[in-house]
Every structure is written in C-alpha cells, then in structure tokens.
N, C-alpha and C positions, 0 to 999 in steps of 0.2 A: 683753313682748308679743310675741307671734309676728308676722312680718309676713305680709300677706295673700298667699294663693297666687293664682298666675296661672293661669288657665284654660289646658288644653294648646292651644285654637284660637288664643288671644292669642299664647302662645308661637310656635305655628308661623306666624302671621302676620307676627311681627316676622322670621323667617327668609327668608319669601317676599316677593313682591309687586316692584312696581317702585320705581326708585330715582330720585325725583322731583329733577331738577336743572334749573335754569333755563338759557335760553341763554346767559346770561353766566357762570353758574358751570361749565359745560361747557366752554365756550372757556377759561376759567383754568384750570380743572385739567388740560387736555389740553396746553395751551401749556406750563404749569410743568413736568408731568412729562416732556414732550418735551425741555424746555431742561435737567434733569437729567442727561437721556441725553447730548445734545451737550456738555454742560459736561464730564462724566466722559470722554467720547471723545476730546475735544481734549487735556486733561491727560494721558491716557494716550499718544496721539500724541507729545505732546512729551516725555515721559518716555522713550519708547523710540524716539528718532530714530535709533539704530543700527540699525532695520530699513530705515531708506531710504538707508543708505550702502552703498558696494561690498561685496558679499557677503549682504546682508540680504535679508528676504522680498519687500520692497517698493521694492528698486532701482529707478528709474525706467529705467535702461538696459536692464533686461531686461524689466520690465513694460510698457514702451512697444510692444513686439512684439506686444502683443494687439491694438493699434489701429493696425499697419501699414497695414492695409487701409483705413482711414477717410479722410475728406476732410482736404485738406492744412489748412484753417482750423483745423478740430478739433484736429488733432495739433498745429498751433502752440499754441493755447490750452492744450492739456493739458501742452506742453513748458514753458510759463511757469509754468503752476501747479505743476509738479513741481520748480523752482527752489527750494532751500531756503530762501532769503530768502522768496519768496512762500508758501512752505506754512507758515512759522510766523507770518507776518503775518495770513494768513487762520485759523489756529488762535487765534491771541492774539484775534483780532477775534471769533470764536466764543465764546470763554472770556467776553469782557465782555458780549457780547449775552445769553449764556445767564444770567450773574449777574443781570443788569437785569431779565430776564424772570421770575426768580424772586421779586422783589419784587413787592408790592400795585400794582394799577393796570388801568385799563381804557381807556388812551388808544390812538387810533391808531397811534402810534409803536411801539407793541409789535407791531402788524402789519408794519411794516417790519423789527424785529429778527428776527420769525419767517421772513418770506422770505429775510432774509439768510441765516439758518441753513440754510434748505432748499435754496436755491440754491449756497451754498459748500460744502455736504454733498454735493451731486451732482457739483460739480467736483472735490471732494478724493477722490471716490470711487476712480477710477480710478489714483490715486497710492497709495492705501491699499487695495487690494484683499482681501489678506489681514489678517484680524484685525477685520472688522466683523461678519461672522456675520449681517447681516439688520438688527441693532438700528439702526444708522445709517439704513437705508432706511426702516423703519417710522417712525422720529422725522423724517425728513425730509419723510415724506408728511403728516404730522401737522402740521407747522410751515408747509408750503406751504398747507394747507387753512386753518388758523387765521390765517395771516398775511392772505390774502386775505379772510378773514371779517372780522377787525379793520378792515381798510381800506374796507371795503364798509358802506354806511350802509343798505342794504336787510336787512330782517329774513328776507325769503324768500331773498336770496343767502347769508346766514349758515347759515339752515336747511339748504338745498341742500348746501353745503360740511360741514355736521354730519352730514348724511345718508351723502355721500360717505365720510368717514371712518369711519362705523359699517358700511355695506355693506363696504368693504374689509376691517375687521376680521373680520366674519362669514365673508368669503370666504377670509381668511387660515386661520382655524381650521378651515372646513368642508373646504377644498381639503386641507390639510395632512393630515386625519383620513382622507379618503376614500383618498388615495394612498397612506398609511400601510397601510389595509385590503388592498390589493393585495400587500401583502409577508407572506409565509409566518410570519415571526418575529413579526410583530405580531398575526397572526389566532392563533397558538399560544401567545403570551403571553410568548415568550422574548426578544422583542427587548429589553426593559430590562436584563437581564444582558449582552446582547451590547454595550449602548451604553455600560453602567459599566465594561467592560475594555477599551475603548479608550484608547490613549494620550492622545488630543487631548481627549475629552470624559468619559471615564472617573475612576471614584473609587474606590480600592481598597477602602475599608472599605463602602463602598456595594454594590459588587459582591458582596464577601463576605456582607453581609446577602440580596442575592438568590439565593445558593447554599443559604444556611442556611434560607430561609424561600420556597422556589420558588412555592408556593400564592399567598403573599401578593404576590409578584412580578409573577405573572400577573394577579392581581387588580388591581394597580396599572397594569400595562399596558393590558389591557382599559378602565380607568377614563380612562385618556389618549385612547384611541381613542374611546371613548363620548362625554366632553366635548368632543372637536374636531369630530367628526363631526354630533353634535347642537347645537351653538353656537348655530345660527339659530332653535331653540325659544325663545330669549329672547323673541322677538317673538310666541310664543301668549299669548292671553288677556291682551292689556293689559300685557306685561311682569310677569305672575304669577312668572316663574322667574328674573327679571332678578338678584334678589340671590343666589340660590345659584349661577346659572352664572356670574356675573361674579367671585364671591367663589373660587370653584373654579379660574377661569382664572388670577386674581391668585395665588392660593396655588400653582399650576402652574410659573409665571414665578419666584417666590420659590425654590420647590424647585431649578427649574435652575439659578438664579444661585448656590446654595448649592451644590449637588452637582457641576453641570456647568462653572461658573467664567463662566456667562453671566450677568455680573451687570448689564451694560447691559440685557439681555432685560426685567428686571424694570419698570423706566421705560418702555422704547420702546414695548413692547405693551399695557401698562397705560393707556399715553397715550391710547390710542383707546377705552378704556372708558368715559370719561364721555359721548363722543358715542352709544355704544351706549344707555346710561342714559337720556340726553335722548329718543332718538328710539324707545325702546321703551315710555317711560310712557305711558298711554292720552291721547287729546287733551282728555279732559273732567278731566284733573287740573288745576288752577290754575297749577302750575309750568309748564307746557307749552302754556297757553293760546295760541291763535293760530300754533301751530306749522304750518309749511306742509309738508305730505307731499306734495308733487307728484313730487318726484325718484324716489321709488322706482316709482311708475307710469310715469314716462318711462323709467326703467331697464329696467323690464319690457318696455316696447313696443321700445325699442332691441334690448333681447337677443333677442326674438323675430324682429324683423327681421334681426338679425344671424345667429340661427340658421336661417332661410331661406337668406339669401346663403351662409353655410357649408355647408348642405346642396347648394346648386347648384354651389357649388366643388369638393364632393366627387364629386358625380356626374360633373363635368367631367373631374376628375382619373382618376375611375376607367374612364372611357370612353377617356382618352388612354393609360392606363398598360395597358389591357388590348385597346389597338390593336396587331394583329401588323404593320401598315404593310406590308401585301402580302408579308411574309414566309409561310413554311408551318408546319405543324405536324407533330409525330410522335406516334403513339400507341405508348407502350412496352408490355412484356409486363405490367406492373402496371395498365394501363388508363391511365396518366397521358398527358394531352397537353402536349408540350412546344414552345413556339414557338421558332424559331430564324431566323437571318439568316446569310449569309456569302457568301464569294466562293470556289468551288470549280471551277476550270476543267477541262474534260474533257482538255485536250491537255496536261496537267501530270501529272507522274510523283512530284516531290518531296512531302513529308509535309505534310498539312494541321495548321494549328494551332488546336485545340478549347479555348475558352477557358472556365473553370468560375469562376463567381464565388464570393465568401465569405459569409458569414452576414449576412443583413439587408443584402445589397449588390445590385447591378443590372449587368446586362451592360455599361452604360454605364461603370462603373468602368475598364473595359479599352479606354476610348476613344482615349486616347493609343497604346496599342499597335496598334489596328485603323488608327489614320490612318497609322502608320509602315508598315504591310504594305500598306496602300491606295498611298502615295507611294513606297513602293520597288518594288510591282509585282511583288515576287520570293517574296511568300509567299501562298498560299491560306489563308482563316481561316473559322471558324465560332464563332458567338455564339449562346448559347441561355439561356432562363430556366427554372431548377428548377421542378419541380410546386409551384404555388402562389404563385409570385412572377410578377409582370407579366401577359402574356396566358397562361402556360402554367397547367394546369388539373390539381390532384390528384384523380384518379378513385379512387385504392385504396381500399379498403375496411378494410384490415388495419391494425395499429398501426405506425406510422412507425418505420424504422431507416436508419441511414445507408447500409447495402446496399441499400435501394430507390433511392437516389439514385445508386449506384454503375451497378445495373442499366440506369436509366434513359440513363445516360452511354454505357454499352455499345451499348444498343438505338439511340440518337441516332447515333454512328459507323456502325452497320451500315447505318442508312437513309439517311444523308446524304452519306457518303464513298463514291464508286465502290470498287468490288471491284478490288484489288490496289494501292490508295494507302494509306500508311501514316499515322499521326497522331502528333502531339506533344500533348499534354494539357498545358496551361498552368492550373495551380490557385493562387489566392491563398487564404490563410488557412484556412477548414475546406473550400473547393474543393480546395485541395491535397491533404488527406486524403481526399477522395472521390474524386480523380484517383488517387491511389495505390492504393485500394481497387479501382478499376475495371481498373488497370492489367494484372494477371495475367488477366483475364477476356477481355482484347483478343488475348492470345496474339501471332502475328505481325504483326498490324495495327498494333501499338504501336512507336513509333520511339524515342519519348523521353519523360520527364516533366520539366516545368520546375516546381519549387515557388517561389512567390512567398510568402515570410514564412509559410511552412505551419504548420498545426497539427499535432501529433504526439498519437498516441492516448493517451500517458502523460503528458500535460503536467499534469493536474488532480492527477495522484499525486505528481509529482516537482518540480514548480514551486509553491513556497509563494504566490507573487504570484498565478499562475492560481487557486489553489484558494481563496484569499481572496476574489477578485473573482468566483467563479463565481455564487455567490448574488445579488450586485449585477448581473450580466448578466441572471440569468433574471428578477429584479424589474423590471430597466428595460425587457426585452421585454414583460412583461407590462403595464407602464404605458403603453407604447406603443400596444400593441394595443387596450385599452379605452380610453383617450382618443380614438384615432382611430374606433374603432367608436363612440363617442358624438357623433361630429361636429365634433370639436376640430381638426381637420387645418388648418383656417384660421388658427390661432395657432402653427401650426409654424413654428419659425424656419428659414431656408435654412441648412444646413449648411455650413460653411467648404469642405469638399471639393468641393462641387458648384459653387462659383464656379472650382475650378481645372480644370474639365473642359472640353471643346472646348465653344465656344458653342451649336453646333447639338444637342448632346446634353442640354443643361440642363433643358428644359422638361419633356421627358418623363422625367429622371430625378427630378426633384423631384415628378413624378406618382406616380412608384411608389413613391417613398420617404414620400411623405404617404398613402399607401394601406394601410388597415388589413391587406389580405391579405398584403403583404410581411411586416409584423411577426407576424401570426399563424402564417406558413409558418417565419418565423425561429425563433418560439418553439417550434414543434414539432420543428425541426432541433436546437434547442439542447438541449431535454428528451433527445431521444435521444442526442445526443452526448456529454451531461454523464453518462448511465448508462453508455454505452459505454466512455467514457475513464476512467471511475473503476474500472471492471472489468477494465481491461485489464491484462494480466500477460505476461511474457516478451519475446523481441526482435521486432522488425519482420521481417514475412514478405519473404523475397527478391523483388525485381524485376528481371525479366530485360529491362532496356532501359538506354538512356544517360539520364543524371540530370543537371540544373542545379539546384541549390539557391541561392537567392537569400534572403538575410536582411536587414532593416531594421536599421541600425545602434542605433537608438533601442530597438528590441526586446530586442537581445540585451545592450545597455549595461545595461538596467534591470533585464535579468533573464538573467544568464550561463548558467542552466541551458538556456534556450531554445538558445543557440547550439550545447551539446551534444548537443540532441536534434536539431537541423537536421543535424548531422553523422552522425548515426544514419540518419536518412534517406537521406544519400548514401551511408552505407556499406551500405544494404539493396540498392543498385544496383551495387555492386562485384563484378567478374568480370572473367576475361580477355577482352579484345576490347571492352569497355564502356568509354566516356568517360564520367568522372564529374567535374562541377567544382563548388566551391562558392564564394561570394563574397558580401562584405557591401557594400552601398551605403550610402556615408558620408552622414551627414546625414538619411536616410530614415526617415520614422516607419511603421508598420504600413499605413494607408492611402496615405500619401504615395507610396509605392513605385509605386502605380497610377495617382493622381489629381495629382500634382504634376507638370508638364510637364517641368522639367529632370530629376526624379529618375526618371521614368517613361522618358525618353530614355536615362538612363545604364543603366536595366534592360534596356531594348530593346536596347541595344548588347551588352551581355553576352550576350542571347539570341541576336542575329546570330552573333556570334563562335563560340558553343556549337554552332549548327546547322550552320556552315560547316566546323568540325572534326568534327562527326560525318558530316557529307555526305563530305567527304574520305576518312574512315575507311571508309565504304561503299565508295567508289571503289577503296581500296586492297585492301580485302579481295577485290573482284569482279575485279582484273585479274589475267591469267593470269601465273604465274610462269614466268622464263626457265629453261631447262634447264641 
C-alpha cells in the first residue's frame, strides 16, 4: 500500500512558519547552549595553559599593558584574576556550573549559576583576549540575561530579558552583514576565497573548491550577505520565516565551526536563537500567550531619543570642527579654501616651520611640536588643514590627485610666508609625501624638508605588509565615512592617541575625528594615493634642500623595507652642500612619534639639532673667505 501523498502546501508549511517555544523552553534551551560554550571554553583554556606563560599569547605581563590607563582598582582586580591559581579556580568553577546547567531543572539556583558564568567570563576576558573570537562574549550575554530571568519571579521581566537577547541577536547579524556590504570583496563575491586562504581561519581544501567553482563561491558569499543583512525579516508576518532563517543561521555557524575552526560559535550564537523563536511567534499562539512585548516599543522610543541626541552632538561637533577660531583662510589655484593658524613674526628672517598632517589626521597631531616652538620662542610655525579637513573646504571640480594637495601647499606658503623668508616643510605619513612633491615647486623658498615616518610612493609595490593592508585601509575608511554620515558618531570611542595630546587640543581634535568630512577627505586621498603608489616606477626625483628623515622604531622593525625606503628619501636630497640626516626614534610607533609627549620631545630634539646644523652651514657659506 502506497503512503498518502503530502500536498505541496503542507510540505511548504512544514518548512516555514513560527517556532512556538514557551518562555520556559526558550530559557532552558538558551542557557544549555550557552553552558555548552562555557564548558568547552574553560576546558580549552585549561588544556592550553602554555598561552598564559612567559612567551605565550596571553601572558599577563604583556597583556596588562592594554589596561595601563585604567583605574587602579580595576587593574588590581585584573592582576588578581590573572594569577595562575585564581584563573584555574575560576575555570574549574565554570566547568562545574556549566555541567550543572546541562542537567534538567528550572530552579532559581540555575539563575545564580548563569550569573556566575556571565560575570566570571567578563572577568577572565582581559586575561584571555586572544582565542575568544566573540563566542565567549555572546555566551556571556545570554548567561547574564537568562540568569537574571531565572532569579526574577516576574513574567514581564523574563519576557523583557528574552526580548533583549533576541534584539541583540538580530543586531549582531544585521550589523555584521551591512558592514560586510561596504567591502568590495563581499560585494563582488570574492571574499569567501580570500577568507579560506588565510592562515588563521582558512582551510586549504575549501579554498581549492572556491577556485575550482568560482560561481558557486560567489553565490555562497552573497547568500551569507543576504542572510545577515535580512535577518530581522524573521519578525515579519508573525514569524512566517522563522524556520528557514534560523535554520540557515544555524547551518552557517556549523559550517564555520567545521571549515574555519570556530567550534564554539555553533553553540554560542545559536544560544540566542530560542529567544528569537519565542519573540517572533505571534501573540495569538498558545505557546506565547501573555507574552509582554513592551520592550521593543520602549527600545524604539529610546533609539529615537538617542538618534535626536546623536544628531545634536553631530551638529555641535561639526560646528566646532569647522570653526576657524579667528584664523584665516587662503584660496588656492584650485579654488580650495585652506584654514590655517600660526605665528609668523615680520622681524624674523629664519625659516618658518610648515606642518603637513597625515591621512585621516588633524593639525592637532602636531600639538607637542607647536608647544615646543611656542615655549622656545625661537621658531615661527604654520599649521593648516588640507582641503576637506576641519574648517578647510575643497571646491575643486576635477578628480583629486596628490598633486592638488602639493599645489595647495605651495599656494599656502606663497600667501602666508613673507617674501624673502624660507620654509621648512614638516610632513608626517602621507603629509611627508605631499611635502616631498611640493618641495621642487617652492624653488629657492625651500630651506629643508623634515619627514616624520613618511610614506614612500613605492611602498605598496615593495612592502608586502603595506600591500596586504591596503584593501583593509580603504574598507576601514569607507566604514568610518558611512557610519559617521549615518549619525553614529556618538558611539565613536575616543582614540588612545587623543588622550596623549595637550589637554587644550583634545576637544577640537575629537570633534574633527568624529566628523564625516574628515573621513570622506581621507578616503578621497587614499584612493588617489593607492592608484598613484601602485603606478610608481623608477627612482625618486632629487630635491635640492636639506633633509631630516625620522623613522619610528616600530615601523621599521615590523617592516624592514620601510627603513630602506626612508633611506631612499634621504638619498634624494644628497648633494654637495646639503645636510641630510636620518634617525630612528626608539620605542616610537607611527602615531606616537607625534602624539606621545615623551617621543614627540625626542623627535623635536632631533629637529632642533638639525635646524641648528643647517643654520650654521648657511652662516658658514655666507661668511667671506680670507685671502
């Protein structure tokens, strides 16, 4: 006897529709999946204790430097947690609590076990920063929410906490997808092959499959994008798409666990799925009868209020960033309006220091250099913002090139520095390359060029590290630009370098850093620099001026080719009668050369010695010779 045929409509309904879980079932499923994550995590850490010993990735003597600026009580607690005995005790406790939560039961004791796992995980995270990959954070979020829900006797509180987990899950997928969408590799579908060929997350056989079947690889990459970007559709039409969406998400994590070695991702992120299933079911379903759905409305109201506050903050920052503060502007040959400030005394004849900031940087980066000039009283100086940065405006209608910024710099010198006085161009990073290009156009007005960890036009071709990170630089600049234009500047954390600047400059520097205009200008400059650097051939053009080339130790240690290129910059200045000096500032990184007060003082000392030496050479050359 043949089995009865199942109508197509019935088969389709089995694959779609809501997943009706009760409140108790959602809590139980979430806490057990999260407990499985914690159990595996602690077992892995105990089995790999070598990583916390001297020379290991998580050796606390090195890792604690990331928290050196935090409060003393926090550092004391972290130092205590990082002790081997304390760490072992916490992991043994986590293993016991996780194992207990895997057993059946609904008592409030389970809430205490969940809270212990969530809090201990947060406490251990600073000591195990390498190796978590987000899975422990996701499970900790679930455990904290389910722990509070277990300890509460109010069904409204439990529903609010389940809604919290569900909203976090939807945001984690959606934000991840939309950020990926900014990357060119994800949009053209080549990202999957790129990930599979990496040493950290790649897998050789999977990478070979992406090369053998590129169309399928592109389809999979676009499928991942669609799944993440559209994950919130799980709430449409009473959860009609809950089954296929959650099944696809779970399959995605299983594939990641198998191919990329992210095993804990399977249980940590699927631990949020029961909350999504519970909250996406229609309220008319008996399983979720009486569910309290006020949290989404409250969250929406708070988000709207936050958006208004963020908009007001963005406007205030834009006004502060574009305020010339009594300074002047210069209109260049390209129509660009450059805001500038400085001290140029008419009774002086020595060279004026003209500072040229780097990519996605501000004139405030030279704060310690300007303070040294002011306190010494022996140097005139000029600061300006390139077109598009801060108060400066880019009015040019043609496509941008680095030559445009070099022309702007030449016009700025002509307008601001009195005739007869020479200049010293002080350029950091990309600003060094712009100064090098502007130098020949200044002719006799140029006294010297000071390169502070400068870019080199051949760096993308000669430096493997620079070439590999080029795409990430562009993606990061696009992400910042889009995020800030969307009004997310209020969420932007204050960068560490900003706290090292002179206190009087920090507020304005943060306003410029959080302004989308800076990042849009930086993205424009990066695209031009990337194209011009990749097309660079041959030797550098000679520059008829003295030169000081300052390298940051971290830059040249990490990439020795950079040191060779910095020497080439110096060699382009070598000629009879020219003073050319090179120096490496020990302990300095690329930005710290400017923003760290101790390292900036060291660089300023080299700058002063260099200028004194060039001044002596000028006096010697001008002195009459005895018969």
